[in-house]
N, C-alpha and C positions, 0 to 999 in steps of 0.2 A: 652495687658493683657487678653482681652477677647479671642483672638485667642489661647493663651497659655492654658487657662482653657478648651477650646473646645478640644484641643489635649489631655489633661489629661483625659477627660471624655471618649474618645474613647479607650485609653489604658486600662482602667479599665474593669472588666468583664461587659458584657452586650452588647458588640459589637456583631452584628449578621451577618449571611451570606448576608443579604441585603446590608450591608456596603461594600461589595466587588463587587458592580455592575460594577466598572471600569474594572474588569477582564472579564466580559461576552463578548463573541464574538469569532471571529476567528483571529488568530495571526500567523505570520510567520517571520522568519529572516534567513539570510544567515550567516553561520560560515564556511568560506573557501569554500570547495567543497560540503558542506552539507547544507540542508535546515531543519530548526527546525520549527515545526508546533504545535500549541496548539489551542484547541477549548474548551470554557467554556460556559455552559448554565447559564442563570440568576438564581438566587436563587428562589426555590419554596419549601415551607414547611421546611425552614431552611437548605436546601441542594443545593449545586452546583455540577454538574457532569462535568468532563472534560476528554479529551484524548490528548495525545502528541505523536508525532513520529518524528524521524530524518530520513531524506532521503538523500542518497548519490548514485549518478550514477543511479538514477531510482529505487533504492532498499531501502526498509525500513530496517534500521540497528538497530533501537531501537524504542520501543513503550511502552506506559504505559497508564493505566486508572487511573483517578484521581477523588477524591471526597473530598469536604469540607462540613462538617456538624456541626450544632450547637448542643451542648449538653444541657441538661436541665438547667445547671447552667450558660449557656450563653457562655461557652468556645467554640471557633472554633477549629475543628480538621481537619487537612489535611492528607489524606491517599492516597499515590500513590500505584498502583498495577502494578509491572513490570512483564510482562509475566504471565504465569499461574502456575508456580512452586514456585516462590518467595512468601514468607509470607508477607502480607501487614504490613507496619510500620506506626505508627501514629506520627504526629508532631502537637503540640499544639500551638495556636497563642500566641505570647508574646507581639506583638505590632500590633495595628490596627488603621488606620486613614482613611480619605476619599480618600487617594491616595497611601496607602502602607499597606501591611500586611507582618509580619514576623512570620514564624512557626519554632518551635525548638523541637528537641529530642536529648538531650545531650548524651544519651546512644547509639545512632545509630552509625555504623562504619563511613560512609560518605554518604551523607552530614549530618551535625547536624542542619543546618539552611537552610530554603527555604524562599526566599523573592520575592514578586511581588510588582512592583511600576508602577504607571501610569506616563507616560512621555509625553512631548509635541508631539512626533511623534508616540506614541504607548504604548507598555507594555514592561517593563524590568523585567526579571526574573534572579535570581542568586541562586546558591547553594554554600554553603561554610561550612568550618569546618576543623577539623584535619583529615588528611589521612596519616596513617603510621607515626604519630607523627609530621607531618609538616602541616603548614597552607596551605589550598588549597581553591580556589574558581573558579567557572565557571560562566561566564556571558552569558545571552541569550537576547540580544536586539531584539524586535519584533515589527512589525507594523501591523495595522489592515488590513486584507485581506478579500475578499469575501468568504463566507462559501461554495460557490459552487465549490471550488477546485482551485482557482487561487493561484499561488505561486509568491513570489517576484523574480524578474529577477536578474541574477548575476551582 
């Protein structure tokens, strides 16, 4: 029962960027011929900064800058910035625990939800939602890597 009450407390407003310490660090995973990399700073002043890129055959084929910030009311907002032309889109936290956070923006085309979960061997990310009327999801299992540029081997 105590564990259940602890989980409820974290779902309610008041969870902050410090609760996402499990995301801080450098992460990478292989998806077929591609390597997905993410790097997150620890929270300072209610904000975490991140970057992500996908590498294929030695070329960056996708990149984004990421920010998680705490609003005055305690809500966590995740804002990815893809390239320099796309307008940033905000996703608000709907669930926060010591090992998982889920952000949502029901009005965004795709994805509508972004999830990060601490796992036994690393960090699991997922994007999901409706895409052209059909359910769609993409999984990104990653493990901790050195922030000096080491990548997981195929």
